[in-house]
Structures are given as C-alpha cells and as structure tokens.
PDBQT receptor file of N, H, CA, C and O in Angstrom, charges set to zero:
ATOM      1  N   MET A   1      22.095  16.042 -12.457  1.00  0.00    +0.000 N 
ATOM      2  CA  MET A   1      23.462  15.757 -12.082  1.00  0.00    +0.000 C 
ATOM      3  C   MET A   1      23.975  14.606 -12.930  1.00  0.00    +0.000 C 
ATOM      4  O   MET A   1      23.302  13.589 -13.097  1.00  0.00    +0.000 OA
ATOM      5  N   ARG A   2      25.143  14.778 -13.447  1.00  0.00    +0.000 N 
ATOM      6  H   ARG A   2      25.689  15.605 -13.311  1.00  0.00    +0.000 HD
ATOM      7  CA  ARG A   2      25.761  13.720 -14.242  1.00  0.00    +0.000 C 
ATOM      8  C   ARG A   2      26.870  13.079 -13.437  1.00  0.00    +0.000 C 
ATOM      9  O   ARG A   2      27.451  13.705 -12.550  1.00  0.00    +0.000 OA
ATOM     10  N   GLY A   3      27.156  11.853 -13.743  1.00  0.00    +0.000 N 
ATOM     11  H   GLY A   3      26.685  11.344 -14.463  1.00  0.00    +0.000 HD
ATOM     12  CA  GLY A   3      28.197  11.157 -13.022  1.00  0.00    +0.000 C 
ATOM     13  C   GLY A   3      27.646  10.445 -11.815  1.00  0.00    +0.000 C 
ATOM     14  O   GLY A   3      26.467  10.094 -11.759  1.00  0.00    +0.000 OA
ATOM     15  N   ARG A   4      28.510  10.238 -10.857  1.00  0.00    +0.000 N 
ATOM     16  H   ARG A   4      29.467  10.523 -10.903  1.00  0.00    +0.000 HD
ATOM     17  CA  ARG A   4      28.121   9.485  -9.667  1.00  0.00    +0.000 C 
ATOM     18  C   ARG A   4      28.252  10.357  -8.436  1.00  0.00    +0.000 C 
ATOM     19  O   ARG A   4      29.076  11.269  -8.375  1.00  0.00    +0.000 OA
ATOM     20  N   ALA A   5      27.424  10.056  -7.468  1.00  0.00    +0.000 N 
ATOM     21  H   ALA A   5      26.754   9.315  -7.518  1.00  0.00    +0.000 HD
ATOM     22  CA  ALA A   5      27.480  10.764  -6.197  1.00  0.00    +0.000 C 
ATOM     23  C   ALA A   5      27.444   9.740  -5.076  1.00  0.00    +0.000 C 
ATOM     24  O   ALA A   5      26.895   8.650  -5.239  1.00  0.00    +0.000 OA
ATOM     25  N   VAL A   6      28.013  10.081  -3.971  1.00  0.00    +0.000 N 
ATOM     26  H   VAL A   6      28.459  10.966  -3.838  1.00  0.00    +0.000 HD
ATOM     27  CA  VAL A   6      28.023   9.208  -2.803  1.00  0.00    +0.000 C 
ATOM     28  C   VAL A   6      27.418   9.983  -1.642  1.00  0.00    +0.000 C 
ATOM     29  O   VAL A   6      27.753  11.144  -1.405  1.00  0.00    +0.000 OA
ATOM     30  N   VAL A   7      26.523   9.317  -0.925  1.00  0.00    +0.000 N 
ATOM     31  H   VAL A   7      26.252   8.374  -1.117  1.00  0.00    +0.000 HD
ATOM     32  CA  VAL A   7      25.929   9.906   0.270  1.00  0.00    +0.000 C 
ATOM     33  C   VAL A   7      26.285   9.016   1.449  1.00  0.00    +0.000 C 
ATOM     34  O   VAL A   7      26.077   7.804   1.409  1.00  0.00    +0.000 OA
ATOM     35  N   VAL A   8      26.817   9.618   2.485  1.00  0.00    +0.000 N 
ATOM     36  H   VAL A   8      26.986  10.603   2.517  1.00  0.00    +0.000 HD
ATOM     37  CA  VAL A   8      27.145   8.876   3.695  1.00  0.00    +0.000 C 
ATOM     38  C   VAL A   8      26.100   9.228   4.740  1.00  0.00    +0.000 C 
ATOM     39  O   VAL A   8      25.851  10.397   5.034  1.00  0.00    +0.000 OA
ATOM     40  N   GLN A   9      25.496   8.182   5.294  1.00  0.00    +0.000 N 
ATOM     41  H   GLN A   9      25.698   7.232   5.055  1.00  0.00    +0.000 HD
ATOM     42  CA  GLN A   9      24.406   8.385   6.242  1.00  0.00    +0.000 C 
ATOM     43  C   GLN A   9      24.475   7.291   7.293  1.00  0.00    +0.000 C 
ATOM     44  O   GLN A   9      24.785   6.142   6.979  1.00  0.00    +0.000 OA
ATOM     45  N   ASP A  10      24.188   7.642   8.537  1.00  0.00    +0.000 N 
ATOM     46  H   ASP A  10      23.936   8.575   8.793  1.00  0.00    +0.000 HD
ATOM     47  CA  ASP A  10      24.218   6.618   9.579  1.00  0.00    +0.000 C 
ATOM     48  C   ASP A  10      23.016   5.682   9.413  1.00  0.00    +0.000 C 
ATOM     49  O   ASP A  10      22.012   6.035   8.793  1.00  0.00    +0.000 OA
ATOM     50  N   ALA A  11      23.145   4.494   9.979  1.00  0.00    +0.000 N 
ATOM     51  H   ALA A  11      23.960   4.208  10.483  1.00  0.00    +0.000 HD
ATOM     52  CA  ALA A  11      22.136   3.447   9.802  1.00  0.00    +0.000 C 
ATOM     53  C   ALA A  11      20.767   3.866  10.329  1.00  0.00    +0.000 C 
ATOM     54  O   ALA A  11      19.754   3.564   9.698  1.00  0.00    +0.000 OA
ATOM     55  N   GLU A  12      20.711   4.544  11.454  1.00  0.00    +0.000 N 
ATOM     56  H   GLU A  12      21.533   4.789  11.967  1.00  0.00    +0.000 HD
ATOM     57  CA  GLU A  12      19.422   4.953  12.018  1.00  0.00    +0.000 C 
ATOM     58  C   GLU A  12      18.704   5.943  11.104  1.00  0.00    +0.000 C 
ATOM     59  O   GLU A  12      17.500   5.823  10.877  1.00  0.00    +0.000 OA
ATOM     60  N   SER A  13      19.439   6.916  10.581  1.00  0.00    +0.000 N 
ATOM     61  H   SER A  13      20.418   7.013  10.765  1.00  0.00    +0.000 HD
ATOM     62  CA  SER A  13      18.835   7.885   9.661  1.00  0.00    +0.000 C 
ATOM     63  C   SER A  13      18.350   7.211   8.390  1.00  0.00    +0.000 C 
ATOM     64  O   SER A  13      17.283   7.539   7.871  1.00  0.00    +0.000 OA
ATOM     65  N   TYR A  14      19.141   6.262   7.887  1.00  0.00    +0.000 N 
ATOM     66  H   TYR A  14      20.008   5.995   8.308  1.00  0.00    +0.000 HD
ATOM     67  CA  TYR A  14      18.741   5.536   6.683  1.00  0.00    +0.000 C 
ATOM     68  C   TYR A  14      17.474   4.727   6.935  1.00  0.00    +0.000 C 
ATOM     69  O   TYR A  14      16.577   4.704   6.092  1.00  0.00    +0.000 OA
ATOM     70  N   GLN A  15      17.393   4.067   8.079  1.00  0.00    +0.000 N 
ATOM     71  H   GLN A  15      18.122   4.086   8.764  1.00  0.00    +0.000 HD
ATOM     72  CA  GLN A  15      16.191   3.301   8.417  1.00  0.00    +0.000 C 
ATOM     73  C   GLN A  15      14.986   4.208   8.545  1.00  0.00    +0.000 C 
ATOM     74  O   GLN A  15      13.893   3.856   8.101  1.00  0.00    +0.000 OA
ATOM     75  N   ASN A  16      15.172   5.384   9.152  1.00  0.00    +0.000 N 
ATOM     76  H   ASN A  16      16.060   5.671   9.513  1.00  0.00    +0.000 HD
ATOM     77  CA  ASN A  16      14.076   6.357   9.239  1.00  0.00    +0.000 C 
ATOM     78  C   ASN A  16      13.600   6.759   7.855  1.00  0.00    +0.000 C 
ATOM     79  O   ASN A  16      12.398   6.884   7.622  1.00  0.00    +0.000 OA
ATOM     80  N   LEU A  17      14.531   6.961   6.938  1.00  0.00    +0.000 N 
ATOM     81  H   LEU A  17      15.508   6.860   7.128  1.00  0.00    +0.000 HD
ATOM     82  CA  LEU A  17      14.175   7.304   5.562  1.00  0.00    +0.000 C 
ATOM     83  C   LEU A  17      13.359   6.182   4.917  1.00  0.00    +0.000 C 
ATOM     84  O   LEU A  17      12.342   6.438   4.273  1.00  0.00    +0.000 OA
ATOM     85  N   LEU A  18      13.813   4.943   5.094  1.00  0.00    +0.000 N 
ATOM     86  H   LEU A  18      14.639   4.735   5.617  1.00  0.00    +0.000 HD
ATOM     87  CA  LEU A  18      13.076   3.803   4.538  1.00  0.00    +0.000 C 
ATOM     88  C   LEU A  18      11.677   3.693   5.141  1.00  0.00    +0.000 C 
ATOM     89  O   LEU A  18      10.712   3.401   4.435  1.00  0.00    +0.000 OA
ATOM     90  N   ASP A  19      11.573   3.929   6.448  1.00  0.00    +0.000 N 
ATOM     91  H   ASP A  19      12.357   4.166   7.022  1.00  0.00    +0.000 HD
ATOM     92  CA  ASP A  19      10.273   3.870   7.117  1.00  0.00    +0.000 C 
ATOM     93  C   ASP A  19       9.333   4.940   6.573  1.00  0.00    +0.000 C 
ATOM     94  O   ASP A  19       8.148   4.680   6.361  1.00  0.00    +0.000 OA
ATOM     95  N   ARG A  20       9.855   6.131   6.349  1.00  0.00    +0.000 N 
ATOM     96  H   ARG A  20      10.818   6.341   6.521  1.00  0.00    +0.000 HD
ATOM     97  CA  ARG A  20       9.021   7.217   5.813  1.00  0.00    +0.000 C 
ATOM     98  C   ARG A  20       8.558   6.918   4.396  1.00  0.00    +0.000 C 
ATOM     99  O   ARG A  20       7.412   7.195   4.042  1.00  0.00    +0.000 OA
ATOM    100  N   VAL A  21       9.440   6.355   3.590  1.00  0.00    +0.000 N 
ATOM    101  H   VAL A  21      10.371   6.130   3.878  1.00  0.00    +0.000 HD
ATOM    102  CA  VAL A  21       9.060   5.981   2.222  1.00  0.00    +0.000 C 
ATOM    103  C   VAL A  21       7.953   4.931   2.259  1.00  0.00    +0.000 C 
ATOM    104  O   VAL A  21       6.981   5.026   1.510  1.00  0.00    +0.000 OA
ATOM    105  N   ALA A  22       8.097   3.937   3.123  1.00  0.00    +0.000 N 
ATOM    106  H   ALA A  22       8.886   3.860   3.732  1.00  0.00    +0.000 HD
ATOM    107  CA  ALA A  22       7.075   2.895   3.237  1.00  0.00    +0.000 C 
ATOM    108  C   ALA A  22       5.739   3.487   3.682  1.00  0.00    +0.000 C 
ATOM    109  O   ALA A  22       4.688   3.102   3.170  1.00  0.00    +0.000 OA
ATOM    110  N   LEU A  23       5.777   4.417   4.627  1.00  0.00    +0.000 N 
ATOM    111  H   LEU A  23       6.631   4.730   5.043  1.00  0.00    +0.000 HD
ATOM    112  CA  LEU A  23       4.549   5.065   5.090  1.00  0.00    +0.000 C 
ATOM    113  C   LEU A  23       3.896   5.862   3.963  1.00  0.00    +0.000 C 
ATOM    114  O   LEU A  23       2.682   5.785   3.773  1.00  0.00    +0.000 OA
ATOM    115  N   LEU A  24       4.686   6.619   3.221  1.00  0.00    +0.000 N 
ATOM    116  H   LEU A  24       5.672   6.681   3.376  1.00  0.00    +0.000 HD
ATOM    117  CA  LEU A  24       4.140   7.402   2.104  1.00  0.00    +0.000 C 
ATOM    118  C   LEU A  24       3.549   6.504   1.024  1.00  0.00    +0.000 C 
ATOM    119  O   LEU A  24       2.510   6.830   0.451  1.00  0.00    +0.000 OA
ATOM    120  N   GLU A  25       4.197   5.380   0.742  1.00  0.00    +0.000 N 
ATOM    121  H   GLU A  25       5.041   5.115   1.208  1.00  0.00    +0.000 HD
ATOM    122  CA  GLU A  25       3.655   4.437  -0.241  1.00  0.00    +0.000 C 
ATOM    123  C   GLU A  25       2.329   3.856   0.238  1.00  0.00    +0.000 C 
ATOM    124  O   GLU A  25       1.401   3.685  -0.552  1.00  0.00    +0.000 OA
ATOM    125  N   SER A  26       2.240   3.556   1.524  1.00  0.00    +0.000 N 
ATOM    126  H   SER A  26       2.994   3.695   2.166  1.00  0.00    +0.000 HD
ATOM    127  CA  SER A  26       0.985   3.040   2.086  1.00  0.00    +0.000 C 
ATOM    128  C   SER A  26      -0.118   4.080   1.986  1.00  0.00    +0.000 C 
ATOM    129  O   SER A  26      -1.247   3.764   1.610  1.00  0.00    +0.000 OA
ATOM    130  N   MET A  27       0.212   5.321   2.322  1.00  0.00    +0.000 N 
ATOM    131  H   MET A  27       1.129   5.578   2.627  1.00  0.00    +0.000 HD
ATOM    132  CA  MET A  27      -0.778   6.391   2.253  1.00  0.00    +0.000 C 
ATOM    133  C   MET A  27      -1.257   6.609   0.827  1.00  0.00    +0.000 C 
ATOM    134  O   MET A  27      -2.446   6.835   0.600  1.00  0.00    +0.000 OA
ATOM    135  N   ALA A  28      -0.346   6.545  -0.134  1.00  0.00    +0.000 N 
ATOM    136  H   ALA A  28       0.620   6.362   0.051  1.00  0.00    +0.000 HD
ATOM    137  CA  ALA A  28      -0.726   6.704  -1.537  1.00  0.00    +0.000 C 
ATOM    138  C   ALA A  28      -1.659   5.573  -1.972  1.00  0.00    +0.000 C 
ATOM    139  O   ALA A  28      -2.627   5.804  -2.697  1.00  0.00    +0.000 OA
ATOM    140  N   GLY A  29      -1.362   4.355  -1.527  1.00  0.00    +0.000 N 
ATOM    141  H   GLY A  29      -0.576   4.167  -0.938  1.00  0.00    +0.000 HD
ATOM    142  CA  GLY A  29      -2.223   3.223  -1.860  1.00  0.00    +0.000 C 
ATOM    143  C   GLY A  29      -3.605   3.358  -1.255  1.00  0.00    +0.000 C 
ATOM    144  O   GLY A  29      -4.602   3.031  -1.900  1.00  0.00    +0.000 OA
ATOM    145  N   ILE A  30      -3.675   3.835  -0.025  1.00  0.00    +0.000 N 
ATOM    146  H   ILE A  30      -2.865   4.100   0.498  1.00  0.00    +0.000 HD
ATOM    147  CA  ILE A  30      -4.966   4.037   0.630  1.00  0.00    +0.000 C 
ATOM    148  C   ILE A  30      -5.765   5.111  -0.099  1.00  0.00    +0.000 C 
ATOM    149  O   ILE A  30      -6.959   4.940  -0.347  1.00  0.00    +0.000 OA
ATOM    150  N   ARG A  31      -5.111   6.213  -0.441  1.00  0.00    +0.000 N 
ATOM    151  H   ARG A  31      -4.142   6.352  -0.240  1.00  0.00    +0.000 HD
ATOM    152  CA  ARG A  31      -5.806   7.290  -1.177  1.00  0.00    +0.000 C 
ATOM    153  C   ARG A  31      -6.342   6.784  -2.514  1.00  0.00    +0.000 C 
ATOM    154  O   ARG A  31      -7.462   7.112  -2.908  1.00  0.00    +0.000 OA
ATOM    155  N   LYS A  32      -5.535   5.985  -3.205  1.00  0.00    +0.000 N 
ATOM    156  H   LYS A  32      -4.625   5.719  -2.886  1.00  0.00    +0.000 HD
ATOM    157  CA  LYS A  32      -5.972   5.431  -4.497  1.00  0.00    +0.000 C 
ATOM    158  C   LYS A  32      -7.182   4.520  -4.297  1.00  0.00    +0.000 C 
ATOM    159  O   LYS A  32      -8.144   4.580  -5.062  1.00  0.00    +0.000 OA
ATOM    160  N   SER A  33      -7.128   3.679  -3.266  1.00  0.00    +0.000 N 
ATOM    161  H   SER A  33      -6.346   3.631  -2.644  1.00  0.00    +0.000 HD
ATOM    162  CA  SER A  33      -8.243   2.769  -2.993  1.00  0.00    +0.000 C 
ATOM    163  C   SER A  33      -9.521   3.520  -2.657  1.00  0.00    +0.000 C 
ATOM    164  O   SER A  33     -10.600   3.152  -3.122  1.00  0.00    +0.000 OA
ATOM    165  N   VAL A  34      -9.406   4.568  -1.856  1.00  0.00    +0.000 N 
ATOM    166  H   VAL A  34      -8.530   4.867  -1.478  1.00  0.00    +0.000 HD
ATOM    167  CA  VAL A  34     -10.582   5.370  -1.502  1.00  0.00    +0.000 C 
ATOM    168  C   VAL A  34     -11.162   6.022  -2.745  1.00  0.00    +0.000 C 
ATOM    169  O   VAL A  34     -12.378   6.016  -2.941  1.00  0.00    +0.000 OA
ATOM    170  N   ALA A  35     -10.304   6.584  -3.584  1.00  0.00    +0.000 N 
ATOM    171  H   ALA A  35      -9.317   6.588  -3.424  1.00  0.00    +0.000 HD
ATOM    172  CA  ALA A  35     -10.781   7.229  -4.807  1.00  0.00    +0.000 C 
ATOM    173  C   ALA A  35     -11.476   6.222  -5.723  1.00  0.00    +0.000 C 
ATOM    174  O   ALA A  35     -12.522   6.528  -6.296  1.00  0.00    +0.000 OA
ATOM    175  N   GLU A  36     -10.910   5.038  -5.862  1.00  0.00    +0.000 N 
ATOM    176  H   GLU A  36     -10.061   4.790  -5.396  1.00  0.00    +0.000 HD
ATOM    177  CA  GLU A  36     -11.537   4.008  -6.698  1.00  0.00    +0.000 C 
ATOM    178  C   GLU A  36     -12.887   3.601  -6.128  1.00  0.00    +0.000 C 
ATOM    179  O   GLU A  36     -13.850   3.434  -6.876  1.00  0.00    +0.000 OA
ATOM    180  N   PHE A  37     -12.968   3.438  -4.807  1.00  0.00    +0.000 N 
ATOM    181  H   PHE A  37     -12.186   3.574  -4.199  1.00  0.00    +0.000 HD
ATOM    182  CA  PHE A  37     -14.234   3.068  -4.192  1.00  0.00    +0.000 C 
ATOM    183  C   PHE A  37     -15.275   4.157  -4.404  1.00  0.00    +0.000 C 
ATOM    184  O   PHE A  37     -16.434   3.858  -4.694  1.00  0.00    +0.000 OA
ATOM    185  N   GLU A  38     -14.873   5.418  -4.262  1.00  0.00    +0.000 N 
ATOM    186  H   GLU A  38     -13.932   5.660  -4.027  1.00  0.00    +0.000 HD
ATOM    187  CA  GLU A  38     -15.808   6.531  -4.459  1.00  0.00    +0.000 C 
ATOM    188  C   GLU A  38     -16.292   6.618  -5.901  1.00  0.00    +0.000 C 
ATOM    189  O   GLU A  38     -17.359   7.174  -6.160  1.00  0.00    +0.000 OA
ATOM    190  N   GLN A  39     -15.522   6.075  -6.842  1.00  0.00    +0.000 N 
ATOM    191  H   GLN A  39     -14.655   5.624  -6.631  1.00  0.00    +0.000 HD
ATOM    192  CA  GLN A  39     -15.924   6.050  -8.245  1.00  0.00    +0.000 C 
ATOM    193  C   GLN A  39     -16.709   4.792  -8.592  1.00  0.00    +0.000 C 
ATOM    194  O   GLN A  39     -16.996   4.519  -9.757  1.00  0.00    +0.000 OA
ATOM    195  N   GLY A  40     -17.048   4.035  -7.558  1.00  0.00    +0.000 N 
ATOM    196  H   GLY A  40     -16.815   4.257  -6.611  1.00  0.00    +0.000 HD
ATOM    197  CA  GLY A  40     -17.857   2.840  -7.779  1.00  0.00    +0.000 C 
ATOM    198  C   GLY A  40     -17.066   1.624  -8.231  1.00  0.00    +0.000 C 
ATOM    199  O   GLY A  40     -17.653   0.663  -8.728  1.00  0.00    +0.000 OA
ATOM    200  N   GLN A  41     -15.762   1.642  -8.072  1.00  0.00    +0.000 N 
ATOM    201  H   GLN A  41     -15.285   2.423  -7.668  1.00  0.00    +0.000 HD
ATOM    202  CA  GLN A  41     -14.923   0.540  -8.537  1.00  0.00    +0.000 C 
ATOM    203  C   GLN A  41     -14.635  -0.479  -7.436  1.00  0.00    +0.000 C 
ATOM    204  O   GLN A  41     -13.877  -1.424  -7.652  1.00  0.00    +0.000 OA
ATOM    205  N   GLY A  42     -15.217  -0.299  -6.286  1.00  0.00    +0.000 N 
ATOM    206  H   GLY A  42     -15.833   0.469  -6.110  1.00  0.00    +0.000 HD
ATOM    207  CA  GLY A  42     -14.959  -1.217  -5.181  1.00  0.00    +0.000 C 
ATOM    208  C   GLY A  42     -16.193  -2.022  -4.833  1.00  0.00    +0.000 C 
ATOM    209  O   GLY A  42     -17.202  -1.990  -5.537  1.00  0.00    +0.000 OA
ATOM    210  N   MET A  43     -16.090  -2.743  -3.732  1.00  0.00    +0.000 N 
ATOM    211  H   MET A  43     -15.271  -2.769  -3.159  1.00  0.00    +0.000 HD
ATOM    212  CA  MET A  43     -17.238  -3.489  -3.246  1.00  0.00    +0.000 C 
ATOM    213  C   MET A  43     -17.221  -3.461  -1.718  1.00  0.00    +0.000 C 
ATOM    214  O   MET A  43     -16.186  -3.206  -1.101  1.00  0.00    +0.000 OA
ATOM    215  N   LEU A  44     -18.350  -3.719  -1.137  1.00  0.00    +0.000 N 
ATOM    216  H   LEU A  44     -19.190  -3.927  -1.638  1.00  0.00    +0.000 HD
ATOM    217  CA  LEU A  44     -18.445  -3.757   0.313  1.00  0.00    +0.000 C 
ATOM    218  C   LEU A  44     -17.683  -4.961   0.853  1.00  0.00    +0.000 C 
ATOM    219  O   LEU A  44     -17.544  -5.977   0.171  1.00  0.00    +0.000 OA
ATOM    220  N   LEU A  45     -17.196  -4.840   2.070  1.00  0.00    +0.000 N 
ATOM    221  H   LEU A  45     -17.309  -4.015   2.625  1.00  0.00    +0.000 HD
ATOM    222  CA  LEU A  45     -16.389  -5.885   2.689  1.00  0.00    +0.000 C 
ATOM    223  C   LEU A  45     -17.140  -7.214   2.765  1.00  0.00    +0.000 C 
ATOM    224  O   LEU A  45     -16.569  -8.264   2.474  1.00  0.00    +0.000 OA
ATOM    225  N   ASP A  46     -18.411  -7.175   3.152  1.00  0.00    +0.000 N 
ATOM    226  H   ASP A  46     -18.875  -6.321   3.389  1.00  0.00    +0.000 HD
ATOM    227  CA  ASP A  46     -19.194  -8.414   3.230  1.00  0.00    +0.000 C 
ATOM    228  C   ASP A  46     -19.260  -9.111   1.873  1.00  0.00    +0.000 C 
ATOM    229  O   ASP A  46     -19.155 -10.335   1.791  1.00  0.00    +0.000 OA
ATOM    230  N   GLU A  47     -19.431  -8.334   0.823  1.00  0.00    +0.000 N 
ATOM    231  H   GLU A  47     -19.516  -7.340   0.890  1.00  0.00    +0.000 HD
ATOM    232  CA  GLU A  47     -19.496  -8.908  -0.528  1.00  0.00    +0.000 C 
ATOM    233  C   GLU A  47     -18.144  -9.519  -0.908  1.00  0.00    +0.000 C 
ATOM    234  O   GLU A  47     -18.097 -10.598  -1.500  1.00  0.00    +0.000 OA
ATOM    235  N   ALA A  48     -17.051  -8.837  -0.573  1.00  0.00    +0.000 N 
ATOM    236  H   ALA A  48     -17.089  -7.961  -0.093  1.00  0.00    +0.000 HD
ATOM    237  CA  ALA A  48     -15.717  -9.356  -0.881  1.00  0.00    +0.000 C 
ATOM    238  C   ALA A  48     -15.473 -10.679  -0.160  1.00  0.00    +0.000 C 
ATOM    239  O   ALA A  48     -14.961 -11.627  -0.755  1.00  0.00    +0.000 OA
ATOM    240  N   PHE A  49     -15.841 -10.745   1.129  1.00  0.00    +0.000 N 
ATOM    241  H   PHE A  49     -16.257  -9.975   1.613  1.00  0.00    +0.000 HD
ATOM    242  CA  PHE A  49     -15.658 -11.986   1.884  1.00  0.00    +0.000 C 
ATOM    243  C   PHE A  49     -16.517 -13.106   1.310  1.00  0.00    +0.000 C 
ATOM    244  O   PHE A  49     -16.072 -14.251   1.234  1.00  0.00    +0.000 OA
ATOM    245  N   THR A  50     -17.730 -12.790   0.910  1.00  0.00    +0.000 N 
ATOM    246  H   THR A  50     -18.092 -11.860   0.971  1.00  0.00    +0.000 HD
ATOM    247  CA  THR A  50     -18.599 -13.803   0.315  1.00  0.00    +0.000 C 
ATOM    248  C   THR A  50     -17.963 -14.367  -0.948  1.00  0.00    +0.000 C 
ATOM    249  O   THR A  50     -17.960 -15.580  -1.158  1.00  0.00    +0.000 OA
ATOM    250  N   GLN A  51     -17.426 -13.489  -1.788  1.00  0.00    +0.000 N 
ATOM    251  H   GLN A  51     -17.428 -12.503  -1.617  1.00  0.00    +0.000 HD
ATOM    252  CA  GLN A  51     -16.767 -13.946  -3.019  1.00  0.00    +0.000 C 
ATOM    253  C   GLN A  51     -15.531 -14.793  -2.709  1.00  0.00    +0.000 C 
ATOM    254  O   GLN A  51     -15.305 -15.822  -3.347  1.00  0.00    +0.000 OA
ATOM    255  N   LEU A  52     -14.734 -14.360  -1.733  1.00  0.00    +0.000 N 
ATOM    256  H   LEU A  52     -14.917 -13.525  -1.215  1.00  0.00    +0.000 HD
ATOM    257  CA  LEU A  52     -13.538 -15.121  -1.377  1.00  0.00    +0.000 C 
ATOM    258  C   LEU A  52     -13.895 -16.491  -0.812  1.00  0.00    +0.000 C 
ATOM    259  O   LEU A  52     -13.247 -17.486  -1.134  1.00  0.00    +0.000 OA
ATOM    260  N   ARG A  53     -14.924 -16.542   0.029  1.00  0.00    +0.000 N 
ATOM    261  H   ARG A  53     -15.450 -15.733   0.290  1.00  0.00    +0.000 HD
ATOM    262  CA  ARG A  53     -15.342 -17.834   0.585  1.00  0.00    +0.000 C 
ATOM    263  C   ARG A  53     -15.794 -18.777  -0.530  1.00  0.00    +0.000 C 
ATOM    264  O   ARG A  53     -15.452 -19.960  -0.527  1.00  0.00    +0.000 OA
ATOM    265  N   GLY A  54     -16.558 -18.250  -1.475  1.00  0.00    +0.000 N 
ATOM    266  H   GLY A  54     -16.836 -17.290  -1.477  1.00  0.00    +0.000 HD
ATOM    267  CA  GLY A  54     -17.021 -19.075  -2.582  1.00  0.00    +0.000 C 
ATOM    268  C   GLY A  54     -15.882 -19.524  -3.486  1.00  0.00    +0.000 C 
ATOM    269  O   GLY A  54     -15.843 -20.673  -3.928  1.00  0.00    +0.000 OA
ATOM    270  N   LYS A  55     -14.970 -18.623  -3.753  1.00  0.00    +0.000 N 
ATOM    271  H   LYS A  55     -15.001 -17.691  -3.393  1.00  0.00    +0.000 HD
ATOM    272  CA  LYS A  55     -13.830 -18.933  -4.649  1.00  0.00    +0.000 C 
ATOM    273  C   LYS A  55     -12.919 -19.977  -4.050  1.00  0.00    +0.000 C 
ATOM    274  O   LYS A  55     -12.410 -20.840  -4.765  1.00  0.00    +0.000 OA
ATOM    275  N   HIS A  56     -12.703 -19.914  -2.744  1.00  0.00    +0.000 N 
ATOM    276  H   HIS A  56     -13.116 -19.213  -2.163  1.00  0.00    +0.000 HD
ATOM    277  CA  HIS A  56     -11.741 -20.810  -2.102  1.00  0.00    +0.000 C 
ATOM    278  C   HIS A  56     -12.404 -21.865  -1.221  1.00  0.00    +0.000 C 
ATOM    279  O   HIS A  56     -11.735 -22.532  -0.432  1.00  0.00    +0.000 OA
ATOM    280  N   ASP A  57     -13.721 -22.012  -1.360  1.00  0.00    +0.000 N 
ATOM    281  H   ASP A  57     -14.265 -21.470  -2.001  1.00  0.00    +0.000 HD
ATOM    282  CA  ASP A  57     -14.479 -23.026  -0.621  1.00  0.00    +0.000 C 
ATOM    283  C   ASP A  57     -14.208 -22.953   0.880  1.00  0.00    +0.000 C 
ATOM    284  O   ASP A  57     -13.894 -23.959   1.516  1.00  0.00    +0.000 OA
ATOM    285  N   LEU A  58     -14.334 -21.748   1.437  1.00  0.00    +0.000 N 
ATOM    286  H   LEU A  58     -14.589 -20.930   0.920  1.00  0.00    +0.000 HD
ATOM    287  CA  LEU A  58     -14.095 -21.518   2.856  1.00  0.00    +0.000 C 
ATOM    288  C   LEU A  58     -15.414 -21.487   3.613  1.00  0.00    +0.000 C 
ATOM    289  O   LEU A  58     -16.430 -21.061   3.065  1.00  0.00    +0.000 OA
ATOM    290  N   PRO A  59     -15.411 -21.934   4.865  1.00  0.00    +0.000 N 
ATOM    291  CA  PRO A  59     -16.656 -21.884   5.645  1.00  0.00    +0.000 C 
ATOM    292  C   PRO A  59     -16.968 -20.448   6.097  1.00  0.00    +0.000 C 
ATOM    293  O   PRO A  59     -16.089 -19.586   6.107  1.00  0.00    +0.000 OA
ATOM    294  N   ASP A  60     -18.216 -20.211   6.464  1.00  0.00    +0.000 N 
ATOM    295  H   ASP A  60     -18.930 -20.911   6.456  1.00  0.00    +0.000 HD
ATOM    296  CA  ASP A  60     -18.625 -18.886   6.944  1.00  0.00    +0.000 C 
ATOM    297  C   ASP A  60     -18.064 -18.601   8.310  1.00  0.00    +0.000 C 
ATOM    298  O   ASP A  60     -18.308 -17.531   8.866  1.00  0.00    +0.000 OA
TER     299      ASP A  60
C-alpha cells in the first residue's frame, strides 16, 4: 500500500493488541532461549547465580 492510511480503534481493543504483541514477543524470547540452551549456549541457574555473586560481590 502506498500513501497513508488511518485506522480508528477503541482504546480497549488497542490495549488488547498491545498486550498480545507483548505476549508474542515474550514467547519468541523464551523459544530462542530454550533453543540456545539446547545447543549448549546456556548455563545452569546455580552456575549463573554463582557468577553473578562473584561479579557483584554479593553474599550467598
């Protein structure tokens, strides 16, 4: 489509659209993270916390 278009939508429908987009983005991020972990690109939670504690001098 060339030019400009205008869409009129009530606030509730627009918010629902934004909520769905946010949910889909979250799901895509989770899928990407799972795939990376399955390819050996992740680390176990305990190991991550250990690294964070050491990096930021946090107590156990």
